ROMI-427980 format. One record per atom (N, C-alpha, C, O): residue in three letters; atom name; x negated, y negated, z. Coordinates in steps of 0.001 Angstrom, whole numbers, plus 500000, padded with zeros to 6 digits. Each point is the difference from the previous one (the first is absolute). Layout:
BEGIN
residu, atome, x, y, z
ALA, CA, X, Y, Z
...
This chain:
BEGIN
residu, atome, x, y, z
UNK, N, 837727, 710463, 245888
UNK, CA, 500361, 498977, 499033
UNK, C, 501347, 499403, 500385
UNK, O, 500853, 500698, 500547
UNK, N, 499345, 498022, 499173
UNK, CA, 501233, 499331, 500357
UNK, C, 501087, 500300, 498981
UNK, O, 499723, 500430, 498880
UNK, N, 501508, 499339, 501526
UNK, CA, 501125, 500177, 499075
UNK, C, 499923, 498945, 498911
UNK, O, 499406, 498939, 500191
UNK, N, 501199, 501358, 498667
UNK, CA, 499915, 499098, 498843
UNK, C, 500473, 498588, 500339
UNK, O, 499425, 499030, 499508
UNK, N, 501640, 500831, 501345
UNK, CA, 500487, 498655, 500295
UNK, C, 499069, 499236, 500925
UNK, O, 500139, 498785, 500134
UNK, N, 498913, 501894, 500511
UNK, CA, 499058, 499336, 500886
UNK, C, 498719, 499600, 499282
UNK, O, 499126, 499370, 500594
UNK, N, 500761, 500982, 498164
UNK, CA, 498778, 499679, 499254
UNK, C, 499958, 498526, 499630
UNK, O, 501034, 499362, 499801
UNK, N, 497755, 500111, 500112
UNK, CA, 499787, 498631, 499557
UNK, C, 500118, 500001, 498480
UNK, O, 499257, 500700, 499312
UNK, N, 501669, 498521, 500176
UNK, CA, 500251, 499925, 498553
UNK, C, 498992, 499035, 499373
UNK, O, 499914, 498839, 500400
UNK, N, 499316, 501654, 498604
UNK, CA, 498893, 499230, 499428
UNK, C, 500200, 499764, 498506
UNK, O, 500355, 500911, 499251
UNK, N, 499410, 497855, 500339
UNK, CA, 499968, 499619, 498592
UNK, C, 498560, 499654, 499653
UNK, O, 499365, 499204, 500692
UNK, N, 500118, 501395, 498234
UNK, CA, 498646, 499727, 499523
UNK, C, 500093, 499104, 498774
UNK, O, 500767, 500271, 499076
UNK, N, 498436, 498645, 500924
UNK, CA, 500011, 499043, 498894
UNK, C, 498566, 499790, 499521
UNK, O, 499154, 499502, 500743
UNK, N, 500585, 500881, 498014
UNK, CA, 498672, 499806, 499408
UNK, C, 500153, 500055, 498490
UNK, O, 500739, 500837, 499482
UNK, N, 498574, 498282, 499809
UNK, CA, 500103, 499999, 498541
UNK, C, 499214, 501139, 499363
UNK, O, 500199, 500291, 498821
UNK, N, 498920, 500358, 501921
UNK, CA, 499231, 501129, 499484
UNK, C, 500730, 501313, 500284
UNK, O, 500251, 500323, 501162
UNK, N, 500096, 500443, 497793
UNK, CA, 500671, 501291, 500228
UNK, C, 499161, 500940, 500869
UNK, O, 500543, 500752, 500809
UNK, N, 498145, 499203, 499022
UNK, CA, 499122, 500868, 500790
UNK, C, 500033, 499611, 501476
UNK, O, 500068, 500863, 500875
UNK, N, 499882, 497847, 499389
UNK, CA, 500050, 499538, 501396
UNK, C, 501350, 500321, 500622
UNK, O, 500061, 500441, 501148
UNK, N, 501036, 499342, 498100
UNK, CA, 501333, 500350, 500523
UNK, C, 500061, 501473, 500366
UNK, O, 500520, 500366, 501054
UNK, N, 498945, 500482, 498066
UNK, CA, 500024, 501441, 500269
UNK, C, 499155, 500343, 501223
UNK, O, 500416, 500805, 500833
UNK, N, 498412, 498597, 499280
UNK, CA, 499119, 500299, 501130
UNK, C, 500606, 499535, 501319
UNK, O, 499980, 500733, 500988
UNK, N, 500554, 498058, 499029
UNK, CA, 500620, 499478, 501223
UNK, C, 501257, 500798, 500325
UNK, O, 500244, 500326, 501162
UNK, N, 500549, 499987, 497828
UNK, CA, 501185, 500831, 500213
UNK, C, 499653, 501361, 500553
UNK, O, 500734, 500543, 500826
UNK, N, 498155, 500016, 498730
UNK, CA, 499536, 501289, 500502
UNK, C, 499647, 499923, 501482
UNK, O, 500304, 500915, 500765
UNK, N, 499055, 497990, 499634
UNK, CA, 499688, 499805, 501426
UNK, C, 501297, 499956, 500804
UNK, O, 500124, 500663, 501030
UNK, N, 500833, 498557, 498493
UNK, CA, 501283, 499885, 500709
UNK, C, 500675, 501361, 500090
UNK, O, 500491, 500384, 501061
UNK, N, 499536, 500348, 497823
UNK, CA, 500662, 501310, 499965
UNK, C, 499358, 501005, 500952
UNK, O, 500667, 500920, 500473
UNK, N, 498055, 498910, 499807
UNK, CA, 499286, 500924, 500885
UNK, C, 499857, 499472, 501423
UNK, O, 499208, 500522, 500786
UNK, N, 501556, 498448, 499540
UNK, CA, 499960, 499442, 501344
UNK, C, 501267, 500390, 500747
UNK, O, 501094, 499571, 499632
UNK, N, 498770, 501237, 501416
UNK, CA, 501179, 500374, 500785
UNK, C, 500712, 498763, 500542
UNK, O, 499370, 499081, 500522
UNK, N, 501949, 500916, 499342
UNK, CA, 500798, 498890, 500501
UNK, C, 500227, 498887, 498995
UNK, O, 500645, 499003, 500321
UNK, N, 498836, 501150, 498467
UNK, CA, 500163, 498985, 498959
UNK, C, 500651, 500617, 498779
UNK, O, 499791, 501177, 499703
UNK, N, 501005, 498023, 499584
UNK, CA, 500680, 500465, 498800
UNK, C, 499817, 498974, 498887
UNK, O, 500305, 498821, 500182
UNK, N, 499204, 501622, 498678
UNK, CA, 499866, 499134, 498837
UNK, C, 501374, 499859, 499358
UNK, O, 500543, 500971, 499474
UNK, N, 500022, 497820, 500567
UNK, CA, 501336, 499784, 499433
UNK, C, 499943, 499335, 498630
UNK, O, 501008, 499930, 499297
UNK, N, 497809, 499582, 500324
UNK, CA, 499882, 499373, 498696
UNK, C, 498577, 499608, 499697
UNK, O, 499160, 499852, 500887
UNK, N, 500598, 499984, 497821
UNK, CA, 498685, 499624, 499502
UNK, C, 500229, 499126, 498781
UNK, O, 500536, 500465, 498994
UNK, N, 499065, 498274, 501084
UNK, CA, 500244, 499071, 498906
UNK, C, 498706, 499297, 499598
UNK, O, 499019, 499999, 500744
UNK, N, 500999, 499399, 498054
UNK, CA, 498778, 499467, 499399
UNK, C, 499847, 498491, 500086
UNK, O, 498995, 499461, 499534
UNK, N, 501976, 499840, 501051
UNK, CA, 499896, 498541, 499997
UNK, C, 500749, 499384, 501171
UNK, O, 500845, 500630, 500637
UNK, N, 498812, 498119, 499619
UNK, CA, 500724, 499248, 501014
UNK, C, 501454, 499802, 499616
UNK, O, 500892, 500058, 500846
UNK, N, 499339, 499709, 497866
UNK, CA, 501367, 499818, 499520
UNK, C, 500842, 501247, 500267
UNK, O, 501135, 499896, 500464
UNK, N, 498310, 501289, 499241
UNK, CA, 500731, 501255, 500259
UNK, C, 500244, 500186, 501496
UNK, O, 501033, 500529, 500410
UNK, N, 498022, 499037, 500384
UNK, CA, 500149, 500106, 501461
UNK, C, 501235, 499230, 500444
UNK, O, 500840, 500529, 500728
UNK, N, 499268, 498239, 498840
UNK, CA, 501125, 499155, 500402
UNK, C, 501315, 500585, 499481
UNK, O, 501009, 499972, 500705
UNK, N, 498985, 500560, 498060
UNK, CA, 501212, 500586, 499417
UNK, C, 500472, 501238, 500759
UNK, O, 501205, 500224, 500122
UNK, N, 497862, 500585, 500389
UNK, CA, 500372, 501279, 500619
UNK, C, 500023, 499978, 501520
UNK, O, 500375, 500991, 500627
UNK, N, 499236, 497910, 499962
UNK, CA, 499852, 499950, 501452
UNK, C, 501271, 500386, 500754
UNK, O, 499947, 500832, 500906
UNK, N, 501170, 498589, 498742
UNK, CA, 501216, 500292, 500763
UNK, C, 500506, 501421, 499757
UNK, O, 500540, 500619, 500918
UNK, N, 499301, 499907, 497879
UNK, CA, 500490, 501362, 499743
UNK, C, 499093, 501065, 500618
UNK, O, 500487, 501047, 500428
UNK, N, 498208, 498704, 499625
UNK, CA, 499081, 500984, 500584
UNK, C, 499911, 499872, 501513
UNK, O, 499718, 500980, 500689
UNK, N, 500518, 497830, 499831
UNK, CA, 500014, 499726, 501434
UNK, C, 498742, 500512, 500727
UNK, O, 500116, 500743, 500975
UNK, N, 498687, 498866, 498561
UNK, CA, 498789, 500476, 500673
UNK, C, 499765, 499269, 501323
UNK, O, 500338, 498826, 500154
UNK, N, 499076, 501898, 500784
UNK, CA, 499566, 499371, 501244
UNK, C, 498580, 499472, 499849
UNK, O, 499606, 499042, 500666
UNK, N, 499630, 501594, 498450
UNK, CA, 498606, 499631, 499776
UNK, C, 499765, 499851, 498499
UNK, O, 500374, 500873, 499216
UNK, N, 499007, 498019, 500390
UNK, CA, 499634, 499773, 498610
UNK, C, 498479, 499910, 499936
UNK, O, 499399, 499102, 500589
UNK, N, 499981, 501839, 498689
UNK, CA, 498559, 499974, 499765
UNK, C, 499802, 499300, 498668
UNK, O, 500329, 500554, 498952
UNK, N, 499140, 498239, 501080
UNK, CA, 500062, 499064, 498888
UNK, C, 498611, 499598, 499532
UNK, O, 499209, 499457, 500771
UNK, N, 500499, 500811, 497962
UNK, CA, 498731, 499600, 499393
UNK, C, 499885, 498478, 500008
UNK, O, 501000, 499296, 499863
UNK, N, 497785, 500204, 500297
UNK, CA, 499767, 498558, 500030
UNK, C, 500021, 499396, 498599
UNK, O, 500697, 499016, 499754
UNK, N, 498532, 501578, 499324
UNK, CA, 499868, 499428, 498652
UNK, C, 500836, 500787, 499007
UNK, O, 499740, 501171, 499723
UNK, N, 501285, 498144, 499742
UNK, CA, 500862, 500586, 498969
UNK, C, 500396, 498886, 499052
UNK, O, 500068, 498839, 500402
UNK, N, 500198, 501503, 498322
UNK, CA, 500519, 498979, 499081
UNK, C, 501405, 499582, 500433
UNK, O, 500692, 500752, 500685
UNK, N, 499718, 498067, 498920
UNK, CA, 501310, 499509, 500419
UNK, C, 499940, 499601, 501462
UNK, O, 499078, 499303, 500423
UNK, N, 501910, 501141, 500352
UNK, CA, 499982, 499732, 501433
UNK, C, 498879, 500819, 500636
UNK, O, 500025, 501230, 499952
UNK, N, 499004, 498102, 500637
UNK, CA, 498926, 500744, 500658
UNK, C, 500446, 500417, 501406
UNK, O, 501119, 499698, 500413
UNK, N, 498018, 500985, 500305
UNK, CA, 500355, 500497, 501328
UNK, C, 500417, 498922, 500984
UNK, O, 501061, 500117, 500614
UNK, N, 498130, 498819, 499561
UNK, CA, 500406, 498956, 500935
UNK, C, 501325, 499330, 499626
UNK, O, 500814, 499716, 500879
UNK, N, 499409, 500030, 497836
UNK, CA, 501266, 499401, 499569
UNK, C, 501169, 500944, 500303
UNK, O, 501047, 499572, 500487
UNK, N, 498760, 501710, 499220
UNK, CA, 501048, 500985, 500254
UNK, C, 500264, 500129, 501494
UNK, O, 501151, 500107, 500423
UNK, N, 497790, 499884, 500371
UNK, CA, 500152, 500067, 501451
UNK, C, 500842, 498844, 500522
UNK, O, 500876, 500197, 500843
UNK, N, 498863, 498604, 498660
UNK, CA, 500790, 498837, 500418
UNK, C, 501483, 500193, 499673
UNK, O, 500870, 499679, 500810
UNK, N, 499406, 500848, 497992
UNK, CA, 501402, 500226, 499614
UNK, C, 500642, 501085, 500869
UNK, O, 501160, 499874, 500391
UNK, N, 498100, 501174, 499907
UNK, CA, 500527, 501052, 500877
UNK, C, 500318, 499421, 501370
UNK, O, 501069, 500252, 500555
UNK, N, 498013, 498983, 499979
UNK, CA, 500209, 499386, 501316
UNK, C, 501235, 499111, 499975
UNK, O, 500781, 499985, 500951
UNK, N, 499393, 499276, 497963
UNK, CA, 501133, 499083, 499900
UNK, C, 501325, 500740, 499866
UNK, O, 501033, 499512, 500456
UNK, N, 498942, 501665, 498920
UNK, CA, 501251, 500723, 499709
UNK, C, 500276, 501172, 500922
UNK, O, 501154, 500397, 500159
UNK, N, 497826, 500159, 500445
UNK, CA, 500188, 501291, 500652
UNK, C, 499069, 500148, 501196
UNK, O, 498966, 500661, 499904
UNK, N, 501383, 498749, 501189
UNK, CA, 499125, 500009, 501172
UNK, C, 499725, 501417, 500520
UNK, O, 498997, 500205, 500684
UNK, N, 501851, 500766, 499018
UNK, CA, 499825, 501362, 500511
UNK, C, 498770, 500693, 499410
UNK, O, 499356, 500787, 500695
UNK, N, 500306, 498946, 498061
UNK, CA, 498870, 500653, 499349
UNK, C, 498680, 499402, 500486
UNK, O, 499795, 498787, 499953
UNK, N, 499324, 502086, 500510
UNK, CA, 498664, 499592, 500402
UNK, C, 499106, 500101, 498775
UNK, O, 499974, 501039, 499340
UNK, N, 499292, 497898, 500346
UNK, CA, 499124, 499978, 498842
UNK, C, 498555, 500177, 500446
UNK, O, 499513, 499293, 500882
UNK, N, 499811, 501666, 498488
UNK, CA, 498568, 500178, 500187
UNK, C, 499361, 499853, 498629
UNK, O, 500306, 500757, 499079
UNK, N, 498809, 498270, 500789
UNK, CA, 499285, 499802, 498743
UNK, C, 498878, 501027, 499907
UNK, O, 499298, 500258, 500977
UNK, N, 500544, 500322, 497842
UNK, CA, 498894, 500934, 499747
UNK, C, 499221, 499481, 498793
UNK, O, 500579, 499511, 499030
UNK, N, 498099, 500607, 501051
UNK, CA, 499182, 499464, 498928
UNK, C, 498690, 500763, 499891
UNK, O, 499487, 500532, 500984
UNK, N, 499989, 499510, 497816
UNK, CA, 498669, 500558, 499778
UNK, C, 498933, 498932, 500215
UNK, O, 498807, 500305, 500015
UNK, N, 501617, 498450, 500152
UNK, CA, 499062, 498904, 500238
UNK, C, 499517, 500018, 501447
UNK, O, 500733, 500406, 500901
UNK, N, 498040, 499157, 499314
UNK, CA, 499516, 499844, 501373
UNK, C, 500638, 498749, 500596
UNK, O, 500480, 499134, 499269
UNK, N, 499526, 500776, 502021
UNK, CA, 500663, 498894, 500700
UNK, C, 499555, 498620, 499483
UNK, O, 500854, 499147, 499760
UNK, N, 497824, 500607, 500060
UNK, CA, 499592, 498674, 499514
UNK, C, 500485, 499698, 498570
UNK, O, 500101, 498833, 499624
UNK, N, 500194, 502189, 499590
UNK, CA, 500452, 499799, 498616
UNK, C, 501499, 499718, 499896
UNK, O, 500475, 499571, 498949
UNK, N, 500267, 500663, 502125
UNK, CA, 501450, 499814, 499966
UNK, C, 500360, 498523, 499907
UNK, O, 499314, 499156, 500575
UNK, N, 501756, 500529, 498704
UNK, CA, 500424, 498599, 499925
UNK, C, 500490, 499511, 501364
UNK, O, 500481, 500791, 500810
UNK, N, 499395, 497920, 499436
UNK, CA, 500448, 499408, 501265
UNK, C, 501482, 500253, 500250
UNK, O, 500440, 500053, 501148
UNK, N, 500327, 500102, 497777
UNK, CA, 501449, 500165, 500126
UNK, C, 500392, 501257, 500779
UNK, O, 501130, 500078, 500483
UNK, N, 497975, 500910, 499656
UNK, CA, 500365, 501209, 500741
UNK, C, 500202, 499708, 501484
UNK, O, 500764, 500693, 500672
UNK, N, 498561, 498293, 499836
UNK, CA, 500117, 499659, 501423
UNK, C, 501297, 499270, 500325
UNK, O, 500412, 499960, 501159
UNK, N, 500230, 499467, 497838
UNK, CA, 501159, 499140, 500231
UNK, C, 501297, 500562, 499425
UNK, O, 500983, 499270, 499876
UNK, N, 499034, 502004, 499774
UNK, CA, 501156, 500520, 499252
UNK, C, 500983, 500803, 500850
UNK, O, 501000, 500499, 499485
UNK, N, 498726, 499627, 501790
UNK, CA, 500928, 500716, 500862
UNK, C, 499781, 501501, 500084
UNK, O, 500795, 500703, 500624
UNK, N, 498138, 499802, 498759
UNK, CA, 499700, 501432, 500102
UNK, C, 499551, 500312, 501428
UNK, O, 499333, 499192, 500646
UNK, N, 501039, 501979, 499830
UNK, CA, 499652, 500410, 501355
UNK, C, 498543, 500436, 500112
UNK, O, 499409, 499921, 501076
UNK, N, 500006, 500542, 497807
UNK, CA, 498624, 500484, 500019
UNK, C, 499451, 500031, 498583
UNK, O, 500744, 499946, 499021
UNK, N, 497944, 500144, 500898
UNK, CA, 499303, 500157, 498727
UNK, C, 499091, 501210, 500157
UNK, O, 499280, 500127, 500990
UNK, N, 500761, 500762, 498018
UNK, CA, 499247, 501245, 500088
UNK, C, 499270, 500248, 498690
UNK, O, 500569, 499831, 498922
UNK, N, 498170, 500571, 501175
UNK, CA, 499248, 500362, 498792
UNK, C, 500510, 501360, 499531
UNK, O, 500232, 500891, 500817
UNK, N, 499943, 499270, 497881
UNK, CA, 500562, 501243, 499449
UNK, C, 499219, 501235, 500422
UNK, O, 500590, 501055, 500231
UNK, N, 498087, 498828, 499874
UNK, CA, 499215, 501186, 500368
UNK, C, 500183, 500381, 501467
UNK, O, 499618, 501101, 500395
UNK, N, 500957, 498016, 500420
UNK, CA, 500260, 500301, 501408
UNK, C, 501321, 500732, 500209
UNK, O, 500261, 500507, 501091
UNK, N, 500562, 499550, 497889
UNK, CA, 501332, 500570, 500151
UNK, C, 499940, 501520, 500054
UNK, O, 499552, 500650, 499056
UNK, N, 500899, 499898, 502043
UNK, CA, 500067, 501443, 500219
UNK, C, 501233, 500259, 500870
UNK, O, 500542, 499066, 500592
UNK, N, 499906, 502189, 499492
UNK, CA, 501137, 500271, 500885
UNK, C, 499753, 499525, 501435
UNK, O, 500873, 499380, 500607
UNK, N, 497960, 500904, 499924
UNK, CA, 499694, 499589, 501380
UNK, C, 500029, 498478, 500130
UNK, O, 500551, 499473, 500967
UNK, N, 498865, 499819, 498073
UNK, CA, 499958, 498529, 500046
UNK, C, 501404, 499419, 499855
UNK, O, 500323, 498998, 500638
UNK, N, 500511, 501620, 498533
UNK, CA, 501365, 499522, 499816
UNK, C, 500794, 500118, 501302
UNK, O, 500716, 499072, 500377
UNK, N, 499160, 502050, 500299
UNK, CA, 500690, 500195, 501284
UNK, C, 499495, 498992, 501026
UNK, O, 500793, 499368, 500698
UNK, N, 497898, 500485, 499393
UNK, CA, 499416, 499063, 500959
UNK, C, 500443, 498568, 499722
UNK, O, 500355, 499261, 500918
UNK, N, 499620, 500361, 497824
UNK, CA, 500420, 498661, 499609
UNK, C, 501452, 499760, 500405
UNK, O, 500323, 498964, 500581
UNK, N, 500548, 501989, 499112
UNK, CA, 501426, 499853, 500331
UNK, C, 500190, 499900, 501514
UNK, O, 500791, 499187, 500479
UNK, N, 498487, 501633, 500265
UNK, CA, 500102, 499936, 501461
UNK, C, 499502, 498661, 500531
UNK, O, 500599, 499437, 500915
UNK, N, 498305, 500047, 498518
UNK, CA, 499484, 498692, 500411
UNK, C, 501014, 498899, 499709
UNK, O, 500226, 499118, 500829
UNK, N, 500379, 500937, 497998
UNK, CA, 501003, 499000, 499642
UNK, C, 501209, 500099, 500917
UNK, O, 500580, 498983, 500382
UNK, N, 499799, 502233, 499971
UNK, CA, 501130, 500211, 500897
UNK, C, 499707, 499416, 501371
UNK, O, 500859, 499346, 500593
UNK, N, 497952, 500882, 499911
UNK, CA, 499678, 499504, 501336
UNK, C, 499905, 498470, 500025
UNK, O, 500286, 499385, 501027
UNK, N, 499319, 499999, 497861
UNK, CA, 499912, 498537, 499930
UNK, C, 501367, 499355, 499932
UNK, O, 500236, 498962, 500618
UNK, N, 500673, 501655, 498625
UNK, CA, 501285, 499360, 499734
UNK, C, 501186, 500713, 500630
UNK, O, 501087, 499431, 500095
UNK, N, 498717, 501799, 500334
UNK, CA, 501071, 500816, 500568
UNK, C, 501210, 500053, 499081
UNK, O, 501122, 500197, 500466
UNK, N, 498663, 499626, 498217
UNK, CA, 501094, 500074, 499041
UNK, C, 500015, 501323, 499284
UNK, O, 500981, 500734, 500119
UNK, N, 497973, 499615, 499136
UNK, CA, 499987, 501266, 499283
UNK, C, 499974, 501171, 500971
UNK, O, 499429, 499909, 501087
UNK, N, 501189, 501181, 498511
UNK, CA, 500027, 501158, 500888
UNK, C, 498627, 500673, 500039
UNK, O, 499244, 499969, 499029
UNK, N, 500462, 500627, 502097
UNK, CA, 498720, 500690, 500179
UNK, C, 500041, 501343, 499280
UNK, O, 501067, 500579, 499799
UNK, N, 497774, 499897, 499823
UNK, CA, 499863, 501296, 499343
UNK, C, 499007, 500811, 500805
UNK, O, 498953, 499494, 500403
UNK, N, 501375, 501752, 499827
UNK, CA, 499071, 500871, 500716
UNK, C, 498746, 500171, 499179
UNK, O, 500076, 500219, 498791
UNK, N, 498775, 499685, 501842
UNK, CA, 498727, 500146, 499290
UNK, C, 499871, 501415, 499460
UNK, O, 500281, 500975, 500696
UNK, N, 499293, 499119, 498058
UNK, CA, 499773, 501287, 499358
UNK, C, 498617, 499995, 499397
UNK, O, 499199, 499109, 500284
UNK, N, 500515, 501863, 498899
UNK, CA, 498665, 500049, 499404
UNK, C, 499860, 499045, 498858
UNK, O, 498935, 499920, 499389
């Protein structure tokens, strides 16, 4: 396992407490990742972004108030360091067109999220952009 300072800092954003807990559980059980926060809205995301300093934001698509694509745009505008990955229970054809234009690095179906998939996704994003740090593959 990597040292705490080498872990990818993750913020989970979902209006459903159950989804936040489930996604947070995946993050907590993924070697090399650290859950630094869990919030229920886009507004809370923007308010806590600088204090939590996440490298990765797992962001629900559909939320009241600021939705995922709107929040992603604000994150991109304010904090280029945070990588945004949209997560949704919707199938790809059901997603709004705005997900393609919001600056998110990836879109992932909630049922696909697992420790192995999270590591693979982060490594893929790292190899594409050479910005985020790599994480050793774990289980």
